[in-house]
C-alpha positions, 0 to 999 in steps of 0.5 A: 569201418572203424580207424581210417588208417586201416586201409593206409596201405600197403603193406598188409599183414592178415588184413590191416595196415602195417600203419595201423598196427604201429599205433594202436597196441595197449587198445581196447576197441569197441564199435558205437554209432554216436547218432544213435541214442542208445551209441551217446547213452553208452560214450557218457556211460564211459566217460562217467567212468574215464579219468581222461577222454581225448577227441579228434572229431570235427570241431563242434561234432561232441557239441552236436552229439551233447557229449561235448566238454560243457555236457560231461563236466556237470556229470563229472567234474574230474574229467580232463578233456582232451579236444585235438583239432586240425587247426583250433576251435576258433579262429577262421581256419576253425573247420578245416580239415587238418592233415599232418602234410597241409599243416607241415606246408602251412606252419613253414616246416616245408619251406626250411625241410630239402634241398637249397636250390630244390624244392620244399620238402616234407619230413619223411614221417606224419613228424607233426601227428607224432609231436602233437601227441607228445604235446597231447600227453606232456599237457593231459600228464600237467592236467592230472597233476593239476588235478590231484592238486584241486579235485577238478579236470579240465580242458585241453585244446590242441591243434596240428597248426599250433603244435607245428609252429610250436615245435619250430623251435629256434627257427621260429624265434630266429624269424622273430628276431631278425624279421626274415623267414629262414631257407633251407640248407638241406643237410646243413646246418642254419647256425653250426658249421660244420653240420652236415652230410658229406660224401665219403668214397664209398657212401654219405655219412653225418658229421656233428661240430658242435664245438670248437674244441670238436672243430679243433680234434676233427682238424687234427685227423684231416691232418690240417691243425692250421685250419684251427687257426684260420681266423675264418674258421677258428670260431663256429660264428666264423665258420658260418659267415665262409660255409662257403670257404670251409665246406668245399675244402672239407667234401675234397678231404672226405671224398678220400676215404670210406665212410667206415674209416673216417667214423672209426676215427672220429667217433674215436676222437669223440666227434660226433658222425654217424653213417646214414642207415636206411629204416632196416639197418636202423632197427637192426642195429646193434645199440637198438638191439640191445635196448630192445627196441624191437619187441614182438607180442601176438595178434590173433590173426598176424601172430608174432606182430613185431613192433618198435617199443615206446622209447622210455625204460621205468627201472630197469626193463622195458615196458613190456607189450600187454595188448596187441592192436586190437580187430575192429570192434573186438572188444565191445561185448567185453567194453560192455558187460563188465565195465558197463555191466550190459547183459548177453542179451542186451548186448545182443538186440544193441548189436541187432538195431546197429548200435554196437 
């Protein structure tokens, strides 16, 4: 079976789902039956060697198997144990299964996403899963830094639900301070105007006027400098209050010329503006190409596998891809023999009994 995302498709390439291939490079893949004593012993042996253990079983499962943090810390007090769940290890929702869609719904995110006069909408990628992973990385790095000072590891608890609430950002603060639930603004912004998508003569494009200076420059480009002096529009606060008056006028003006002309003029004036690319256009964008955001690695069944790299650069070059996403159980023998010292006969016997 393996990782459920192996079956999340189409599309599939050489029997592997694109979903799985996108998220699993630089890993060694083993199979292990934790319900068998020998499987648990292998897991314990690997944990004793680890700096960090990350798990996302249902709350309480590892404890039932004798692999929980309180057990592991006795033998390995320096271990950083990061436990990820849908809703956290306590509270009324602790035993519920957490999926990105459900948490986008429950966290309020869907209520602020989508057309103002339409239905709530989820974000187009599993954004809560992704950002929770970023929170996990931050917490693990902090814990490792703490261990370097104290010599002690610790347990980290993270949940999808709490992560989603944490990154509501200013929208969450707005709700707390006003005691009102924010609405949906579609492709516009609740607190900045104009900061949204407009329709040009041929296609939509995005404009983000974040300062009054930028609005003044915009008024020069659209040949209405008097708007920058209009009390209704002179400051961002006034533009937010009078968006119903300003935005229809901008809609009418932007619809008169192609998007490319507006983008050229706006970008030359250093006003933030961008085309609305399809995903394939974004990945082929000259800036993405210049920054080597798409790189290839050889995969044992796929062949040359293009992947989007991590968005950071250490030194002058992006980190190279070292290992492709593993096949199911591809490295079981290697891990058992090289890391734990199992003989070929022992590995064969474990495979015969279904432990691996």
